[in-house]
Structures are given as C-alpha cells and as structure tokens.
C-alpha positions in Angstrom: 23.8 -69.8 -73.9 20.6 -69.6 -72.0 18.5 -69.3 -74.6 19.8 -72.3 -76.5 19.3 -74.1 -73.4 15.5 -73.3 -73.1 15.1 -74.2 -76.8 17.0 -77.6 -76.0 14.8 -78.3 -72.7 11.5 -77.6 -74.9 12.7 -80.0 -77.6 13.8 -82.8 -75.4 10.4 -82.1 -73.4 8.6 -82.6 -76.8 10.4 -85.6 -77.2 9.4 -87.0 -73.9 5.7 -86.3 -74.9 6.2 -89.4 -77.5 5.8 -91.7 -74.1 2.4 -90.2 -73.9 1.3 -91.0 -77.0 -1.0 -94.0 -75.7 -2.7 -91.6 -73.3 -3.1 -88.9 -76.1 -4.7 -91.4 -78.3 -6.8 -92.7 -75.7 -8.0 -89.1 -75.1 -8.6 -88.6 -78.6 -10.9 -91.8 -78.9 -12.7 -90.7 -75.8 -13.5 -87.0 -77.8 -14.0 -89.1 -81.2 -16.6 -91.1 -79.2 -18.3 -88.4 -77.7 -18.9 -86.2 -81.0 -20.0 -89.3 -83.0 -22.7 -89.9 -80.4 -23.4 -86.3 -80.2 -22.3 -85.2 -76.7 -20.1 -82.4 -76.4 -16.5 -81.7 -75.0 -15.2 -79.1 -72.6 -11.9 -77.6 -71.4 -10.7 -75.9 -68.3 -7.6 -74.6 -66.7 -6.8 -72.2 -64.2 -4.1 -69.2 -64.5 -1.5 -70.2 -67.2 -3.2 -73.7 -67.7 -6.4 -72.0 -68.9 -3.8 -71.1 -72.1 -4.6 -75.1 -73.2 -8.5 -74.4 -73.3 -7.6 -71.2 -75.4 -5.6 -73.0 -77.8 -8.1 -75.4 -78.2 -11.1 -72.8 -79.1 -11.5 -70.6 -82.5 -8.1 -71.6 -83.6 -6.9 -72.0 -87.0 -6.7 -75.7 -87.5 -8.4 -76.4 -84.4 -12.0 -78.4 -83.7 -14.8 -76.1 -83.3 -16.4 -78.3 -80.8 -14.1 -77.7 -77.8 -16.3 -75.4 -75.6 -14.3 -73.5 -72.6 -15.3 -73.2 -69.1 -14.0 -69.9 -68.6 -12.1 -69.8 -65.2 -13.9 -66.5 -63.6 -11.5 -64.6 -61.9 -8.8 -67.0 -62.4 -7.4 -66.0 -65.7 -4.7 -63.7 -66.0 -7.3 -60.8 -66.9 -8.1 -59.9 -63.1 -6.4 -57.4 -61.0 -4.3 -58.0 -59.1 -3.0 -61.4 -60.9 -2.3 -62.8 -57.7 -5.8 -63.1 -57.2 -5.7 -66.5 -59.5 -3.6 -68.3 -57.3 -6.1 -67.6 -54.3 -9.3 -68.3 -56.1 -8.1 -71.6 -57.2 -7.4 -73.0 -53.8 -11.3 -72.3 -52.8 -12.9 -75.3 -52.4 -16.4 -75.9 -53.8 -15.6 -73.2 -56.9 -14.8 -76.0 -59.5 -18.1 -77.9 -59.2 -19.7 -74.3 -59.0 -18.0 -73.5 -62.5 -19.2 -76.9 -64.0 -22.6 -76.5 -63.1 -22.8 -72.9 -64.6 -22.1 -75.1 -67.9 -24.5 -77.4 -69.9 -22.1 -80.6 -69.2 -24.2 -83.6 -69.1 -23.8 -87.3 -68.8 -21.7 -89.1 -71.6 -19.7 -85.7 -72.4 -15.8 -85.4 -71.8 -14.2 -82.7 -69.8 -10.3 -81.9 -70.3 -8.8 -80.3 -67.1 -5.5 -79.0 -67.4 -3.6 -78.3 -64.0 0.4 -78.5 -64.2 0.9 -79.2 -60.2 -2.7 -80.7 -60.1 -2.7 -79.9 -56.2 -5.3 -77.3 -56.2 -8.9 -77.3 -55.1 -10.8 -76.0 -58.2 -9.1 -78.4 -60.6 -9.7 -81.1 -58.1 -13.3 -80.3 -57.4 -14.1 -80.0 -61.1 -13.1 -83.4 -61.9 -15.1 -84.9 -58.9 -18.4 -83.1 -59.8 -17.7 -84.0 -63.3 -17.5 -88.0 -62.6 -20.4 -87.8 -60.3 -22.6 -86.9 -63.3 -20.7 -89.4 -65.6 -18.4 -87.0 -67.7 -14.9 -88.8 -68.9 -12.1 -86.5 -67.3 -9.1 -86.2 -68.9 -6.2 -84.7 -66.7 -3.3 -82.9 -68.4 -0.9 -82.4 -65.5 3.1 -82.6 -64.7 3.2 -86.4 -63.2 6.7 -85.5 -61.4 5.8 -82.2 -60.3 2.2 -83.5 -58.7 3.6 -86.5 -57.0 6.0 -84.4 -55.0 3.7 -81.8 -53.9 0.8 -82.2 -51.2 -3.0 -81.6 -52.1 -4.7 -78.3 -51.1 -8.1 -80.2 -51.2 -9.6 -81.7 -48.3 -9.9 -85.3 -50.1 -6.2 -85.0 -50.1 -6.2 -86.4 -53.5 -4.6 -84.7 -56.8 -5.9 -84.2 -60.3 -4.4 -87.2 -61.6 -6.2 -89.5 -59.0 -9.7 -88.6 -60.0 -9.5 -88.8 -63.7 -10.2 -91.2 -66.5 -7.4 -90.5 -68.7 -4.1 -88.9 -67.7 -1.6 -87.3 -69.4 1.6 -86.2 -68.4 2.7 -83.3 -69.9 6.5 -84.2 -68.9 7.2 -80.7 -67.4 10.0 -81.0 -64.3 9.1 -80.5 -60.9 8.6 -76.6 -60.4 8.0 -76.4 -64.2 11.1 -74.3 -64.9 13.9 -76.0 -66.7 16.7 -74.0 -67.3 19.4 -72.9 -64.5 21.3 -69.8 -65.4 24.8 -69.5 -64.3 25.4 -67.3 -61.1 21.4 -67.2 -60.2 19.7 -69.5 -57.9 16.2 -69.9 -59.5 15.4 -71.8 -62.0 13.6 -70.2 -65.3 12.1 -71.3 -68.5 8.6 -73.0 -67.9 7.8 -75.7 -70.2 4.5 -76.5 -69.4 2.6 -74.0 -71.8 4.7 -75.2 -74.7 4.2 -78.8 -73.8 0.8 -78.5 -73.0 -0.1 -76.8 -76.3 1.4 -79.6 -78.0 -0.6 -82.1 -76.4 -4.0 -80.4 -76.9 -3.1 -80.0 -80.6 -1.8 -83.5 -81.0 -5.4 -84.9 -79.2 -7.2 -82.6 -81.8 -5.3 -83.5 -84.8 -6.1 -87.3 -83.8 -9.5 -86.4 -83.6 -9.9 -85.3 -86.7 -8.2 -88.1 -88.2 -10.3 -90.5 -86.2 -13.5 -88.6 -87.6 -12.6 -88.9 -90.9 -11.9 -92.5 -90.7 -15.4 -92.9 -89.8 -16.9 -91.2 -92.5 -17.5 -88.1 -90.5 -16.5 -84.6 -91.8 -15.1 -82.6 -88.7 -15.8 -79.2 -88.1 -12.6 -77.4 -88.3 -11.3 -73.7 -88.2 -9.9 -72.0 -91.3 -7.9 -69.0 -90.7 -10.0 -65.9 -91.2 -7.5 -63.9 -92.7 -7.6 -66.8 -95.6 -9.8 -66.1 -98.6 -13.2 -67.2 -97.7 -12.2 -68.3 -94.2 -14.9 -66.2 -92.5 -17.7 -67.7 -94.7 -16.6 -71.5 -94.0 -16.4 -70.8 -90.6 -19.9 -69.2 -90.1 -21.5 -72.1 -91.9 -19.7 -74.7 -89.7 -20.6 -72.8 -86.7 -24.4 -72.8 -87.9 -24.2 -76.5 -88.7 -22.8 -77.7 -85.4 -24.8 -74.9 -83.2 -26.3 -77.3 -80.8 -22.9 -78.6 -79.2 -21.0 -75.1 -79.7 -21.7 -72.9 -76.2 -19.1 -70.2 -76.5 -21.0 -68.5 -79.4 -23.8 -66.8 -76.9 
C-alpha cells in the first residue's frame, strides 16, 4: 500500500534525524548565543525550501525572533511556478537578497536547500560569512554529495556553512516506488525539514529558559488572549523583529 509506504518512509526519516541531534543542538546553541547577545536570527530557502522559513515564523509555539528573508520571485506564489527553478540558479541574487535585509556581524542565518547546489543559496552563504554571520545549512547530504554545483565556485551549500544539519532525505528527495511506475514519488524534505527547524526552536527555548531568559513565543491567535499576548511580545522585541514592517 503506497500511502503506508510513504508514512513508513517519513517515520524512518524522522528516526534518522536522531543522528543529527548534535548538529541540531549546535545550531540551537548558536541561535541562543545570538539572542542573548542582542543579535538577530534570519532564515531563507528558495522554492519549497522556503516552507522551512515559513514554518519558523508567525507560528503557534514558535519563536518570534526568526526573520524570514523572502525569496522574491522564488517562492511558489510566482507565475509560472517554473520561474523559481530558473531564478535560484542566477549568480549574485543570493548576495543581493541578503543585502536587502538588516543582517549584521554576529547574526545567525539558517539556509535551507535540499540539493544545496543552486547559486542563490551558495551566494547567500558566501556573502553572510564575509560579514561575520554564522551560517546554518539544512540540506540533504546524500543528495548534495552526488550532484554537481551550479555555482561558479564549484562549491555546494554544506561546504560553505558553519553548521550543517542533514535532513536525511534521499537522493532526488522522493522516497516511494509504486509498482508499475518508474518514477519515485513522495518527497520527504519538507516533512523532515520542518521537524528539524521545530527541534531547533524547541531547544533554543529550553536554552533560554535555562539562562533565565523568557523567550518570546507565539500563542495561537485562536486561543483566548492569544492576540493580546502576541501583540505585547512583538512590541517588546521590536528591535529584532523585522517582518512586521
């Protein structure tokens, strides 16, 4: 049964993510240190990888302090959608997107790219490291290590990042073979990537609490008092939240 096969593949992927706990904890430590020091946190991904940035922002139970770098023209709101695949290969665009945000030395940037081969993520990582930003990659190492870079440097995202988290998705991402059909179906990177970013955020909250810092966390706007809670904390942390402009 193919539906069962996909759920089993997703569950197995989640189990493999336990191998990434050291890297997840390292990433959480980097975010914690930046937050305590008054620095900012940013997240970026192109096409479906932007879902990971979206998962981290304006989300019930999520940290308020993660700022998305919106991939203008590269998320799935563009038409034709195939444009996303072309734009993420344009060299220089990643650095331009980074410069369009108030990113500064000492900040932390999470970049999600399953293949890690396209220019936009690589250029952003290069530009971020040049100004002293800690770069955290969420990528699929099995996938990335078996494809060629589309950047003139010949590098891939995982080779240019300070911390690398393997999302444990397979080569090509799709994980299920349907009998009588050649092409694999059922991508895993979104499910596994969302698990990774929520694991990071959860650990950051625990780290902050352990340091005596009350982390600003969203409450569901559908819960009594949720709107008031969120508005108060957004205002209190305004200097490090840029997505409200």
